C-alpha positions in Angstrom: 30.1 -22.9 -139.4 33.7 -24.1 -139.8 35.3 -25.8 -136.9 38.8 -27.4 -136.7 40.5 -30.0 -134.6 37.4 -31.7 -133.4 36.9 -35.4 -132.7 36.4 -37.8 -135.5 32.9 -37.8 -137.1 30.9 -41.0 -136.7 27.5 -42.4 -137.3 25.5 -43.2 -134.1 26.4 -46.7 -132.9 24.0 -49.0 -131.2 26.7 -50.0 -128.8 30.1 -48.6 -127.9 33.2 -50.5 -126.9 33.0 -50.5 -123.1 36.0 -49.1 -121.3 37.0 -51.0 -118.2 35.1 -54.2 -118.9 34.3 -56.4 -116.0 36.6 -59.4 -115.4 33.8 -62.0 -116.0 33.0 -60.4 -119.4 36.8 -60.2 -120.2 37.1 -63.9 -119.6 34.2 -64.8 -121.8 35.5 -62.6 -124.6 38.9 -64.1 -124.2 37.6 -67.5 -124.8 35.7 -66.3 -127.9 38.7 -64.7 -129.5 41.6 -66.9 -128.4 40.6 -69.5 -130.9 41.0 -67.1 -133.8 44.4 -66.0 -132.5 45.5 -69.6 -131.9 44.4 -70.6 -135.4 46.6 -67.8 -136.8 49.7 -69.1 -135.2 49.5 -72.9 -135.3 50.7 -73.2 -138.8 54.3 -72.8 -137.9 56.8 -75.1 -136.2 58.1 -73.9 -132.8 61.0 -74.9 -130.7 60.2 -75.2 -127.0 59.7 -73.3 -124.9 57.9 -71.0 -127.4 57.3 -67.3 -127.1 53.9 -67.8 -128.9 51.8 -68.3 -125.7 53.0 -65.1 -124.2 52.4 -63.1 -127.4 49.0 -64.7 -127.8 47.9 -64.1 -124.2 49.1 -60.5 -124.3 47.2 -59.7 -127.6 44.0 -61.5 -126.4 44.0 -59.6 -123.1 44.6 -56.3 -124.9 41.9 -56.9 -127.4 39.1 -57.8 -124.9 40.0 -54.9 -122.6 41.6 -57.0 -119.8 44.4 -54.5 -119.5 45.5 -55.7 -116.1 46.1 -59.2 -117.5 47.9 -57.8 -120.5 50.2 -55.7 -118.3 51.0 -58.8 -116.3 52.7 -60.2 -119.4 55.1 -57.3 -119.6 58.4 -56.1 -118.1 60.2 -52.8 -118.3 58.0 -50.4 -116.4 55.4 -50.4 -113.7 52.5 -52.6 -114.8 50.0 -49.9 -113.9 51.5 -47.6 -116.5 51.2 -50.4 -119.1 47.6 -50.9 -118.1 46.8 -47.2 -118.3 48.5 -46.9 -121.7 46.7 -49.8 -123.3 43.4 -48.7 -121.8 43.7 -45.3 -123.3 44.1 -46.4 -126.9 40.4 -46.9 -127.5 39.6 -43.6 -125.7 42.2 -41.6 -127.7 40.8 -42.9 -131.0 37.2 -43.1 -129.8 37.3 -46.5 -131.5 34.3 -48.7 -132.1 36.4 -51.8 -132.0 40.0 -53.0 -131.9 41.1 -56.4 -133.4 44.6 -57.9 -133.1 46.1 -60.8 -134.9 49.5 -62.4 -135.2 51.5 -61.9 -138.4 51.9 -59.2 -141.0 52.6 -59.0 -144.7 55.6 -57.1 -146.1 55.5 -56.2 -149.8 52.9 -59.0 -150.3 55.0 -61.8 -148.8 54.4 -63.6 -145.6 57.1 -63.0 -142.9 57.8 -64.9 -139.8 55.3 -64.1 -137.0 57.9 -64.6 -134.2 61.6 -64.5 -134.7 63.5 -65.9 -131.7 67.2 -65.4 -131.0 68.3 -67.0 -127.7 66.5 -65.5 -124.8 65.0 -62.6 -126.9 62.4 -62.6 -129.6 60.5 -60.2 -131.9 56.8 -60.8 -132.7 54.9 -59.2 -135.6 51.2 -58.6 -135.4 48.5 -56.6 -137.0 46.2 -54.0 -135.5 42.8 -53.3 -137.0 40.8 -50.4 -135.5 37.3 -49.5 -136.5 37.0 -45.8 -136.3 33.3 -45.9 -137.0 33.4 -44.3 -140.5 31.4 -47.0 -142.4 34.6 -47.5 -144.3 37.6 -49.7 -144.1 39.2 -50.0 -140.7 42.6 -48.5 -140.0 45.0 -51.4 -140.3 48.7 -51.3 -139.6 51.6 -53.6 -138.6 52.8 -53.9 -135.0 56.0 -55.1 -133.5 56.8 -56.2 -130.0 60.1 -57.3 -128.4 60.2 -60.1 -125.8 62.8 -61.6 -123.5 62.9 -64.6 -121.3 62.8 -63.8 -117.6 63.1 -66.6 -115.1 62.3 -69.1 -117.8 59.1 -67.3 -118.9 58.7 -65.1 -121.9 57.7 -61.5 -121.2 56.8 -58.6 -123.5 59.3 -55.7 -123.1 57.0 -52.8 -122.8 57.3 -49.8 -125.1 54.7 -47.3 -126.4 55.8 -48.4 -129.9 53.8 -51.6 -129.2 50.7 -49.5 -129.6 52.1 -48.0 -132.9 55.6 -48.3 -134.1 56.0 -44.5 -134.4 54.6 -43.8 -130.9 57.4 -42.5 -128.5 57.5 -42.2 -124.7 55.5 -39.2 -123.5 53.3 -39.3 -126.6 49.6 -40.1 -127.0 47.3 -40.8 -129.9 44.8 -38.2 -131.0 42.3 -37.6 -133.8 42.5 -34.3 -135.5 39.6 -33.3 -137.7 39.7 -30.3 -140.1 36.3 -29.3 -141.2 36.1 -27.2 -144.4 34.2 -24.0 -144.5 30.6 -24.7 -145.3 29.6 -23.7 -148.9 27.1 -21.1 -149.6 23.5 -21.3 -150.8 23.1 -18.7 -153.4 20.4 -16.8 -155.3 20.2 -16.0 -159.0 22.7 -13.2 -158.6 25.3 -15.5 -157.0 24.9 -14.0 -153.6 24.6 -16.0 -150.4 21.1 -16.3 -148.9 22.7 -16.9 -145.5 23.7 -14.1 -143.3 26.3 -13.9 -140.4 24.9 -13.3 -136.9 26.4 -13.0 -133.5 27.0 -16.4 -131.9 29.0 -18.3 -129.4 31.1 -21.3 -130.0 30.6 -23.4 -126.9 33.3 -26.0 -126.2 36.1 -27.3 -124.0 39.8 -27.7 -123.7 39.8 -31.5 -123.2 43.1 -31.5 -121.2 41.7 -29.0 -118.7 38.6 -30.9 -117.7 38.8 -32.1 -114.1 35.9 -34.5 -114.7 35.0 -34.9 -118.4 32.1 -37.2 -117.7 30.5 -34.8 -115.3 31.0 -31.8 -117.6 29.5 -33.5 -120.6 26.6 -35.0 -118.7 25.7 -31.5 -117.5 26.1 -30.1 -121.0 23.8 -32.7 -122.5 21.3 -32.2 -119.7 21.2 -28.5 -120.1 21.1 -28.5 -123.8 17.6 -28.6 -125.1 17.5 -27.5 -128.7 14.3 -27.0 -130.7 11.7 -28.8 -128.7 13.8 -30.8 -126.4 16.5 -32.3 -128.6 19.6 -33.1 -126.7 23.2 -33.9 -127.3 24.4 -37.4 -126.8 26.7 -37.3 -123.7 28.2 -40.7 -124.3 29.3 -39.8 -127.8 30.5 -36.4 -126.7 32.7 -38.1 -124.1 34.3 -40.2 -126.9 34.8 -37.1 -129.0 36.5 -35.2 -126.2 38.8 -38.1 -125.2 40.0 -38.5 -128.8 40.7 -34.8 -129.4 44.0 -33.1 -128.8 43.9 -32.2 -125.1 45.4 -28.7 -125.4 43.2 -27.4 -128.2 39.8 -25.8 -128.0 37.1 -28.3 -129.1 33.9 -26.6 -130.2 30.8 -28.6 -129.3 28.0 -26.1 -130.0 27.4 -23.0 -132.0 24.5 -21.0 -130.5 23.0 -17.9 -132.0 22.3 -14.9 -129.8 20.0 -13.6 -128.6 17.9 -16.7 -129.7 19.7 -18.9 -127.2 20.6 -16.4 -124.5 18.9 -18.5 -121.7 20.7 -21.7 -122.8 24.0 -19.8 -122.9 23.4 -18.6 -119.4 22.7 -22.1 -118.1 25.8 -23.5 -119.8 27.9 -20.8 -118.3 27.4 -22.5 -114.9 28.7 -25.9 -116.2 32.3 -26.4 -115.0 34.9 -26.6 -117.8 32.7 -25.1 -120.5 34.3 -22.3 -122.5 32.8 -19.6 -124.8 34.2 -18.0 -127.9 32.3 -15.1 -129.5 32.1 -15.3 -133.3 30.2 -14.0 -136.3 28.6 -17.2 -137.7 26.9 -17.5 -141.1 24.0 -19.6 -139.8 20.8 -17.6 -140.3 18.8 -17.4 -143.6 18.6 -13.9 -145.1 15.1 -14.6 -146.5 12.8 -17.5 -147.2 13.9 -19.2 -144.0 11.3 -21.9 -144.2 12.8 -23.0 -147.5 16.5 -22.3 -146.9 16.5 -23.7 -143.4 18.8 -23.2 -140.6 22.0 -24.5 -139.0 22.3 -25.8 -135.5 23.9 -28.4 -133.2 24.0 -32.0 -134.2 21.7 -33.5 -131.6 21.3 -37.3 -131.3 18.1 -37.5 -133.4 19.5 -35.2 -136.1 22.5 -37.4 -136.4 20.1 -40.2 -137.3 19.1 -38.1 -140.3 22.5 -36.9 -141.6 24.6 -40.0 -140.6 28.4 -40.2 -141.0 30.8 -38.4 -140.8 29.1 -35.9 -138.4 29.3 -36.0 -134.6 27.5 -34.5 -131.6 27.8 -30.8 -131.4 28.8 -30.2 -135.0 27.0 -27.4 -136.7 24.9 -29.0 -139.3 21.8 -28.3 -141.4 18.7 -28.8 -139.2 15.9 -27.8 -141.6 15.1 -26.9 -145.2 17.8 -27.0 -147.9 20.5 -26.7 -145.3 19.5 -30.2 -144.0 18.5 -31.7 -147.3 21.8 -30.7 -148.9 24.0 -31.2 -145.8 26.6 -33.4 -147.3 27.0 -31.2 -150.4 27.2 -28.0 -148.5 29.4 -29.3 -145.6 31.6 -31.7 -147.5 33.4 -34.2 -145.4 36.3 -33.5 -143.0 39.9 -34.4 -143.4 40.7 -36.7 -140.6 44.2 -37.4 -139.2 45.4 -39.8 -136.5 48.5 -38.3 -135.0 51.0 -39.0 -132.3 51.7 -36.0 -130.1 53.1 -35.0 -126.8 50.9 -33.4 -124.2 51.8 -29.9 -125.4 50.6 -30.7 -128.9 53.6 -28.9 -130.4 55.4 -32.1 -131.5 53.0 -34.0 -133.8 53.6 -36.8 -136.2 50.9 -38.0 -138.6 50.2 -41.7 -138.5 47.4 -41.9 -141.0 45.0 -39.5 -142.8 41.8 -39.8 -144.6 41.2 -36.9 -147.1 37.8 -35.2 -147.0 35.6 -33.9 -149.8 35.3 -30.3 -150.6 31.9 -28.6 -150.0 29.9 -27.5 -153.1 27.8 -24.4 -153.5 24.1 -25.0 -153.8 22.5 -22.6 -156.3 18.9 -21.7 -156.0 16.5 -20.1 -158.5 15.4 -17.5 -156.0 15.4 -13.9 -157.4 16.1 -11.4 -154.5 14.0 -8.7 -156.3 10.9 -10.9 -156.5 11.6 -12.3 -153.1 11.5 -8.8 -151.6 8.2 -8.0 -153.3 6.6 -11.3 -152.1 7.7 -10.6 -148.5 6.4 -7.0 -148.9 3.0 -8.2 -150.2 2.4 -10.4 -147.1 3.9 -8.1 -144.5 1.6 -7.0 -141.8 -1.2 -9.4 -142.5 -3.0 -10.6 -139.3 -3.2 -14.2 -140.6 -0.8 -16.9 -141.8 -0.1 -16.4 -145.4 2.1 -17.8 -148.1 3.1 -17.0 -151.7 5.1 -18.5 -154.6 6.2 -16.9 -157.8 7.5 -19.0 -160.7 8.8 -18.5 -164.3 6.3 -20.2 -166.7 8.8 -20.6 -169.5 11.2 -22.7 -167.3 9.5 -23.8 -164.1 12.0 -21.9 -162.0 10.8 -20.9 -158.5 11.5 -17.1 -158.2 10.2 -16.3 -154.7 8.9 -18.3 -151.7 7.4 -16.3 -148.9 5.7 -17.5 -145.7 4.2 -15.1 -143.1 3.3 -16.2 -139.6 3.4 -19.9 -140.5 5.4 -21.0 -137.4 8.3 -22.2 -139.5 6.3 -24.2 -141.9 6.9 -23.8 -145.7 3.2 -23.6 -146.5 4.0 -22.0 -149.8 5.2 -25.5 -150.9 3.5 -27.8 -148.4 0.1 -26.1 -147.6 -3.0 -28.2 -148.0 -5.9 -25.9 -149.0 -9.1 -26.1 -151.0 -8.5 -23.9 -154.1 -12.1 -22.7 -154.4 -12.9 -21.1 -157.7 -9.2 -20.6 -158.5 -9.6 -24.3 -159.5 -11.9 -22.8 -162.2 -8.7 -22.5 -164.3 -8.4 -26.3 -164.3 -12.1 -26.8 -164.9 -12.3 -24.3 -167.7 -9.3 -25.9 -169.4 -11.0 -29.2 -169.2 -14.3 -27.7 -170.6 -12.4 -26.0 -173.4 -10.4 -29.1 -174.4 -12.9 -31.9 -173.7 -16.3 -30.3 -173.1 -16.8 -28.5 -176.5 -16.9 -25.0 -174.9 -15.1 -21.7 -175.4 -15.1 -18.5 -173.4 -18.0 -17.1 -175.3 -20.3 -20.1 -174.8 -23.7 -19.1 -173.4 -24.2 -20.2 -169.8 -26.6 -19.5 -166.9 -25.9 -18.5 -163.2 -28.9 -19.4 -161.1 -28.9 -18.5 -157.4 -29.2 -22.2 -156.4 -28.7 -25.5 -158.1 -28.6 -29.1 -157.0 -26.3 -31.7 -158.6 -26.5 -35.2 -157.4 -26.8 -34.9 -153.6 -25.2 -31.5 -153.3 -26.6 -28.0 -153.5 -24.6 -25.0 -154.6 -25.6 -21.4 -154.3 -24.4 -17.8 -155.1 -25.9 -14.5 -156.2 -28.1 -15.1 -159.2 -26.9 -13.5 -162.5 -28.5 -13.0 -165.9 -27.7 -15.4 -168.7 -24.5 -14.4 -170.3 -21.2 -15.8 -171.6 -19.1 -18.3 -169.7 -16.3 -15.6 -169.4 -18.7 -13.2 -167.7 -20.0 -15.8 -165.3 -16.5 -16.8 -164.5 -15.7 -13.2 -163.7 -18.7 -13.1 -161.4 -17.6 -16.1 -159.4 -20.6 -18.2 -160.4 -20.3 -21.5 -158.6 -23.6 -22.7 -160.0 -22.4 -22.2 -163.6 -19.5 -24.6 -163.0 -21.8 -27.0 -161.1 -24.1 -27.3 -164.0 -21.3 -27.6 -166.6 -19.9 -30.6 -164.7 -22.3 -32.7 -166.7 -20.1 -32.0 -169.8 -17.2 -33.9 -168.3 -16.9 -37.4 -166.8 -15.0 -37.9 -163.6 -11.9 -39.5 -165.1 -11.6 -36.7 -167.7 -11.6 -34.0 -165.0 -8.9 -35.9 -163.0 -6.8 -36.5 -166.1 -6.9 -32.8 -167.1 -5.9 -31.8 -163.6 -3.0 -34.2 -163.9 -2.0 -32.5 -167.2 -1.6 -29.3 -165.1 0.7 -31.1 -162.6 -1.8 -31.7 -159.8 -1.2 -34.9 -157.9 1.9 -35.7 -160.0 5.5 -36.4 -158.7 7.4 -33.3 -159.7 10.8 -34.7 -158.8 11.4 -31.6 -156.7 14.4 -31.8 -154.3 12.5 -30.2 -151.4 9.2 -31.3 -149.8 6.1 -30.0 -151.6 2.4 -30.9 -151.8 1.6 -31.4 -155.5 -2.1 -31.4 -154.9 -4.8 -34.0 -154.7 -7.8 -34.4 -157.0 -9.4 -37.8 -156.2 -11.8 -39.3 -158.8 -15.3 -38.1 -157.8 -17.5 -40.9 -156.7 -20.8 -39.4 -158.0 -22.2 -36.3 -159.8 -22.3 -34.3 -156.6 -18.6 -34.8 -155.8 -17.8 -34.0 -159.5 -19.7 -30.7 -159.3 -17.9 -29.9 -156.0 -14.6 -30.7 -157.6 -15.3 -28.3 -160.5 -15.4 -25.4 -158.1 -12.4 -26.5 -156.0 -14.3 -27.8 -153.1 -15.1 -31.3 -151.6 -11.9 -33.4 -151.6 -9.7 -31.2 -153.8 -6.6 -29.8 -152.1 -3.7 -27.8 -153.5 -0.7 -25.9 -152.3 0.2 -22.3 -153.4 3.1 -23.8 -155.5 0.7 -26.1 -157.3 -1.6 -23.3 -158.2 1.2 -21.0 -159.3 2.2 -23.8 -161.7 -1.4 -24.0 -163.0 -1.3 -20.2 -163.6 2.1 -20.7 -165.3 0.7 -23.3 -167.7 -2.3 -21.1 -168.5 0.1 -18.3 -169.4 2.7 -20.4 -171.3 0.6 -23.1 -172.9 2.9 -25.8 -171.4 2.9 -27.1 -167.8 6.6 -27.5 -166.7 7.8 -29.2 -163.5 9.1 -26.7 -160.9 12.7 -26.5 -159.6 14.4 -24.4 -157.0 17.9 -25.9 -157.0 19.6 -25.4 -160.3 22.6 -27.6 -160.3 21.9 -30.5 -157.9 21.5 -34.0 -159.4 17.9 -35.2 -159.1 17.4 -38.8 -157.7 14.0 -38.9 -159.3 13.5 -37.7 -162.9 10.9 -35.0 -163.1 7.9 -35.5 -165.4 8.2 -34.2 -168.9 6.5 -30.9 -169.8 2.8 -31.2 -170.7 1.7 -29.3 -173.8 -1.9 -28.1 -173.6 -4.1 -27.6 -176.6 -3.5 -24.2 -178.2 -7.2 -23.4 -178.5 -7.7 -24.2 -174.8 -4.9 -21.8 -173.9 -6.2 -19.1 -176.1 -9.6 -19.3 -174.4 -8.0 -19.5 -171.0 -6.0 -16.3 -171.6 -9.1 -14.4 -172.7 -11.1 -15.8 -169.7 -8.5 -14.8 -167.1 -7.8 -11.5 -168.9 -11.5 -10.5 -168.7 -11.6 -11.6 -165.1 -8.7 -9.2 -164.3 -10.3 -6.5 -166.3 -13.9 -6.5 -165.0 -14.1 -9.5 -162.6 -13.0 -10.4 -159.1 -9.3 -9.9 -159.9 -9.6 -6.3 -161.3 -7.9 -4.6 -158.3 -4.7 -6.6 -159.3 -4.7 -5.2 -162.8 -1.9 -2.7 -162.4 -0.9 -3.2 -166.1 -2.6 -4.6 -169.2 -0.8 -8.0 -169.1 -2.0 -9.0 -165.6 -4.5 -11.9 -165.6 -5.8 -13.9 -162.7 -8.6 -15.0 -160.5 -9.4 -14.4 -156.8 -11.5 -16.7 -154.6 -12.6 -17.6 -151.1 -12.8 -21.2 -149.9 -14.0 -22.6 -146.6 -12.8 -25.8 -145.1 -12.8 -27.8 -141.8 -9.7 -28.2 -139.7 -9.9 -29.9 -136.3 -13.6 -29.3 -136.2 -13.2 -25.6 -136.9 -14.5 -23.8 -140.1 -11.7 -21.8 -141.7 -11.4 -19.6 -144.7 -8.6 -19.3 -147.2 -8.4 -16.3 -149.5 -6.7 -16.9 -152.9 -5.2 -15.0 -155.8 -3.8 -17.0 -158.7 -2.5 -15.1 -161.7 0.3 -14.2 -164.1 1.9 -11.3 -166.0 4.5 -11.5 -168.7 6.8 -14.5 -167.9 5.8 -14.6 -164.2 3.1 -16.6 -162.5 2.2 -16.6 -158.8 -0.2 -17.7 -156.2 -1.2 -16.2 -152.8 -3.0 -18.1 -150.0 -4.1 -16.4 -146.8 -5.7 -18.2 -143.9 -8.3 -15.5 -143.4 -10.7 -13.2 -145.3 -8.6 -10.5 -147.0 -8.5 -8.6 -150.3 -6.0 -10.8 -152.2 -6.1 -8.7 -155.5 -4.7 -5.8 -153.4 -2.0 -8.1 -152.2 -1.2 -9.1 -155.8 -1.0 -5.4 -156.7 1.5 -4.9 -153.9 3.6 -7.7 -155.2 3.4 -6.6 -158.8 4.4 -3.0 -158.1 6.3 -3.2 -154.8 4.1 -0.4 -153.6 1.5 -0.3 -150.8 -0.8 1.7 -153.0 -0.7 -0.9 -155.8 0.7 1.7 -158.2 4.4 1.7 -158.9 
């Protein structure tokens, strides 16, 4: 959700500039950098005594964090005030590093580094601050005034030494303006994200009695999604760099999902809550759309710059995969302001990038039907609907899958729904058609594997397909060599790289090692695995005559070019349509035939998972310019589920 005036967004750093460095480390660092500063000033000619050593020593001490030594080179106010002012620069900018060097350039021409006039002098220098954006550091010219006191040159302290526009009573601050997150939309242009009750959890930086303690407690109490925590160190940097008088959001928590966490955080001193309506919950297809949540340390490793701990970012699904497009990048300003925040002067700004809408191909009407079809099942189930003529994904439904998008990523044996693939191969390469005469014995052995089913009388291939005759396919495996079967499966997209912008399992059809494995592959067993999306695309190709790569995001550039459409042989498709049509009319898919153009196949397949035998029930089919696949991890009547989807009615009749 949008947040304003936060700390500057950064990538996770392996180390952070240490505030209050120990003297021994300061001395070592001083030796390391003094050479560079000396090298930058020894090109000029100096009258003695020179102000250069005083300038050099002040800049070195400031750069390495030896603020006490730097303050010792100044006059004008109490040295402790100087030490405090210099020490806060890194905190106020949450800087990764600060580099100082003598000299500046004005309009491209070198100017004198030190100009001396009697017992007074002006020294020009350059400040270069890394704000951790993976971009160019903030670089600006600095100016300090010196005078000779007791024969020694001293820096006349002024806040303008930190920045020429900084005045007494002012501090630096980083103001971030985050644009409103763009929508993810469906085919009707409506957002698929809904607003829910939530709390913005944050602080007023200037009101924290002990920022370190507050943020340590916040990080300790915050366990999001399996133990992910906020990074207390980076939160501290963010709080210290933010305007002290403005509310700084650090978390957005949905209620009632995070009620217990909210109650724990309510006991952390300094934490404030603001109730909001936040558009952070997916309206449907949550496993695909994904959710929004706090930017914990490990999530920041995924999304990178310019996001920061506590930002509300995409944490799963499309929300995560398209985080930068949806969120854009913030406009960041470094300002000088007094403690009230009312008098603010901009010192530098970095414009952000506007968010962009992500358009999906999801059709809300078909999505409602898919959700309705699976509703109430006692088993995990998933379903995908696609448009055969284009490859658009129209609906993605997951039921009781524990947040997993099994509709896209499930690994299941397809059983005899793979008969669509095997039949296409037999039609195009095996010299068969749907009227070819076949047998369906009760038991047959091919190679070292035995297959069985209810024995049927000799008939046509279409009839035996409708009767779910495994032994028919096992015998017909002799008509195809192993490489041909795998190649034909690839023509239907199985095992190919689809170039899809979201994770998906495209299927796996390994080359069978022997005749037994080949016969098992023909009936979708053995080592063959598919996802519901993969099988929906197989059904789409059977309906359309061309396999087309799927897509669910309609206007997002693809880093990987999808494969070209694969045209199947017209005679193979004609036979497939008749085969699947007969199966829907008199075979195992007949309960799904709510209209004359419905075709498909139902199947049961068993598999082993963690030593347990499981069953997956399938329906794969199409009607008009729609194709779909249903997979249920249990024994159910999938043709009835298909009818519910097709009609939107529990009775299967619209």
